[in-house]
N, C-alpha and C positions, 0 to 999 in steps of 0.2 A: 867791795874789796876783792881782789883776785891775786893770784900768785904773780910775783914779779917775773918779767920775761927772762927766760934762761934758767930760772931756779925751780926746783921741785916744789910742788904745792905741799902745804902743811895742813894739819888738821884744823889749824886756826883759819886758814883760807877757806876750807870747806864749810866751817861753821859760819863764817861771815857771809859767804855767798848764799848759803842756804837759809840764813836768818834764824839760826838756832844756836844753842850753847855747844861748847866743846864736848861737854858730858853727853849731850844728846847724840852727837855724831859718833862718839865712842860706843854708846849703847846700840846704835844702829849697826855699826860695823861688827859688833860682837854678837849680833842676833839676839839681843836681850829683849824680853817682853816689856810691855808698858809704854811703847812708843806708838803714837797715832799713825795709822797706815798712810795717811796723806803726808805726814811729816817724814816717815820712813822713805816714801817714794821720792820726796823732794831731795832728801840727803843723798840717796843713791844716785839720783840724776846728776847732782853736782859732783859727786865722786867720779862718775863716769866722764863728765865734761872736763874736769880738771885732770883726769887720769891720776887721781891720788892713790898712793899705796903707802900703808903704814911702814915706818922705818923699822929696820931689823932690830935696832937697839930697843925700840918700844916693844917689839914682839918678844924679846928675851925676858921681859919683866915677869915676875911671878904672877900667874893668874891671867896674863895677857894671851890673846889668841895669836897663833902663828900664821893663820890663814893658809895652812898647808894640810892637805889630806893625802895620806899614803895609800897606795894600792900595792899589795903584796901578791905575787903569783908564782906558781910553779906548775905549769900546765903545758903539755906538748901540743895542744891544739891552738894554733896561731889565731884561728878565726874567733875562738872564744875570748882570748885575751884582747884582741883588737876591738871586738864589740864592747867589751866591758870598759876598756880604756877610753874609747870614744864617748860613751855615755857619761862616764865619770868626769872626763875633762870638760865637756860642755856644761854639765850642771855646776861644776866648780867655778867655771868662768862666769856664769850668770850671777854668782854671789860674791865675786871678787876673791875667790880662793884659787890656789894652784894645786895641781895634782902631781905627786911625786911617785913614780912607778919603779918598783924594785923587784927583782927576781931572786928568790931564795930556793935552794935545793931542799926539798922536803926531808931528805935523809941526812942532811949535813950534821955532823956531830956537835958543832958549836952553834946551831941555829938559834938557840935562845940568846947567846951572847951577841950574835949578829943583830937580832931584833933590839936588844938593849942599847947597842952602840948607835943604831939607826935612830931610835927614839931620842937618845941623848943629843944627837947632832941636829936633828930636824925639829924636835919638839912639835910634832904634828898635832893637830886638833882631833885627829881620829885616823883609824886605819880600816881599810876594806880588805878582807881576806877572801881569796878565791880558793876553790878546791885544788889540792888536798890540804893546803895550809890552814883552811878554816876548821879542820878537824885535828890539827896538830896540837897536842896538849902543851908542849913546851913553848910554842909560839903564843898560845893563848895565855899561859901563865906569865910570860915575859911582859905582855901588854897589860895584864891585870896588875902586876907588881909595879908597873910604871904609871898606873892610873890613866892609861891611854884608852879612850873609848874605841870600840871596834864594831863593825857590822860584818856578819858572816854571809857569804853568798853560797847558796846551795849546800848547807852543812848536812852532815849525816843525821844529827839530832837537833831538835829545836828546844829552846828553853824560854820560859817567861822572863828570865833575867838577862837574856842575851839577844840583842837585836839581830834579825836575819832577814834575808830576802831570797826567795826561791820560787820555783814552779812545782807543780805536782808531777814529778817525773814518773811515778808509778802509773798514774792515770793516763798520762800522755803516751807511755809505751803500750798501755792497754789499747788505746785508740788506734795506734799503728797496727798492732797485731790483729785487732778486730777487722780493720780494713782489709788486710791480706786474706783473712779467713772468709770475709764476705765476697772476695773475688774468686773463691773456690780453692785457695791454697790450704793444704794441710801439712805438707812436708816443708816446714818453715825452719830455716836455720837462724841462729842468733849469734852475733859476735859481741862479746862483752868487752867493756873497757877495763882498765887496771883496777886491781883490788883496793888500792888506797884512795880511789875516787868513789865517794858515796853514790854518785849518780849511776855508776856501773851496776851496783847491786839493785838499786831502785828500778832501773829500766828493765833489768832482767826479771825482777819481781813482777812488773807489769806484763811483760811478755808471757811469763809462766801462768799468771792469773788468767789472762785471756784465753790461752790454749786450753787450760783445764776447764774453764767455764763453758767451752764448746765441746767438751768431751774428747779433746785431742791430747795424746800423750806427748810429753816433751822428750824427744830423742836426744840422749846425752851426746851421741856422736855428731849431732848437728849444732852443738853449743861449743863455740870456740872462743878462746881468750885473745884479746888484742890489747893495745895500749893507747887507743884514741888517735893513732897516727895513720897516715896513708899507707906506708909500707906494711903495717900490721894487718890492714884490711886486704892488701894484695896477698899476703901470706895465708891468711885465713881462707880467702876465696879459693886459692889453689888447693888447699887441703879439703875444703868442702865440696868443690866442684869436680874433684878427681874421683869421687866415689862412684861405684857402679850405679847406684840409684842416688842421683844427686837431688838436692832440694829444688823446689820450684820457685822458692822465694827466699831472700835473705834480708833480715832486719839487722842492721848494724847499729851499735850503740851510739855512734855519732856520725856526722857527715864525712869527716876525713876518712874513716874506715869504709863507709859506704862508697865513697869515690874510688877507693882502692879496689873494692869488689867490682865496681863498674869497669875499671881498667882491666882487671884480670879476666872478667867475663868476655870482654871484647877481644883480648889477646887469644882466648881459647875458642874464638869463633862463635860465641853464643850471642844471640840477638836479645837485646833488652828493650821491652819486656816480654817479647814473644816466647823466648826460651827461659827467661829468668826475670822475676820481678825483684826490685831492690828498693829498700827504704832506709832512710837515715834518721838523724836527730840533730837539731840545732838551727837549721836553715842558715848555714854559712853562705857567704857571698858566692862561692863556687857552685853551690847546689843548684842554682837557677841558670848557671852559665854553661854547664856541660850538656851533652846530648846523649841520651834523653835527659831532660832536667829531672832532678831528684825529688821523689816524694819524701817528705820529712816533717818534723815538728818544728815549728818556729818557737824557739826559746827567746824571749824578748831581752836579750843581753844588755842592750843599751838602756832600756827602761829599768832593768834590775839595778844597773850601776847607778843610774840617776836616783833611784829610790834609796840606795845605800848612802849616797852622799847626802841626800836630804835628811836622812835619819841622824847623820852626824852633825850637820850644821844647824839644823832646826829640830832638835828633839821634841817629842810630843809634850804639850803642856799638861798640867794637872787638869783632870776632867772636872766638870761641874759636879756639885754635890748630888749624889744619887745616880750619876751616870757611870757606866762601866768604864774601866781604865782602857786606854787605847792599846791595841796589840802592838808588840814590838816585833812580831814575826809576820812578815808580809808574804802572801802567796799571789804572784801575778799570773794572769791568764796566759795559756799557751794556745797555739793554733795548729791544727793538722792541715798541711798543705799537700794536696793530692796532685801529683804531676805525672809526666809520661813514663817514669821508670817503673810504674806498676800497672798491671792490667789483669783482666780476668784470665784464669787458668785455661789454657787451650786444651782441647779434647784429649790429646795424647798424654797429658800429664794427670788427668783426672783418675781418681781411684774408682775401680769397678765395684759395683754393689751386687 
């Protein structure tokens, strides 16, 4: 039995074509345990063939899933948001979910009310929070009060009670700084991101740790504040590169700022990397398209988003007796990508001993 021509397929049609009960179809769609994998695969195959989607009226029933995942962001870095959105969208689509993307101003006086209205209207099955919203106590309380599960991406702190996905920002920044030092650079400038972004402090911590571990002092005059945008990178570069004794390398806290440094250096007639090495963080699409291509850290934004969706639609099951409980805090691997924007320090910039 199949859906009539011209009419939307129903759960009855899915059950009939898959050769299972309506209850089994419902359990598969709601990601409930206890369904044989072969049966689950068959039901999902029929769902895809019939292009079945649960009715909104059924979704509104108490306890029913909406098959909607929310993604909340407030981030000036378009590359970060684009990567997260792509990964989350693809993972949602694989499981018959839809992603709803909303931008919230982190400092909005009524941000908790905005979240409450959003949850009441959408009834999402879960929310993904990106920085700095993932550290906003009012947003977190609004979601907690509405019993809406959420996963935090790159939060300032992790908790065994709150699912999160991140990379080791401190370690990644250490690796970038160690690379620059290994190339002979000692006068290294660092451009921080905004204070409300946890990654800003973590990446600076990694930079500072690497410098001190090599016996190099961190010159406060070479640490400049930015806001993760291209213009702030340009401004920081003009300030840093106009000094009588300028840095031989600049490590920017993200790629957008690093690209601003690259543009400013070229306007000032500096050759990169001959006169100035530049490194960034994130591996945004533009990082490999500019010349010279940017040395950076690949933060697996799409994979992080996919993991966040997975944690919402298929939460970890109870472990077997005696087995350790599964961690709700996932740390994904990063990768240092060494490209042409960094090179060994030329003789004229080396410190005499």
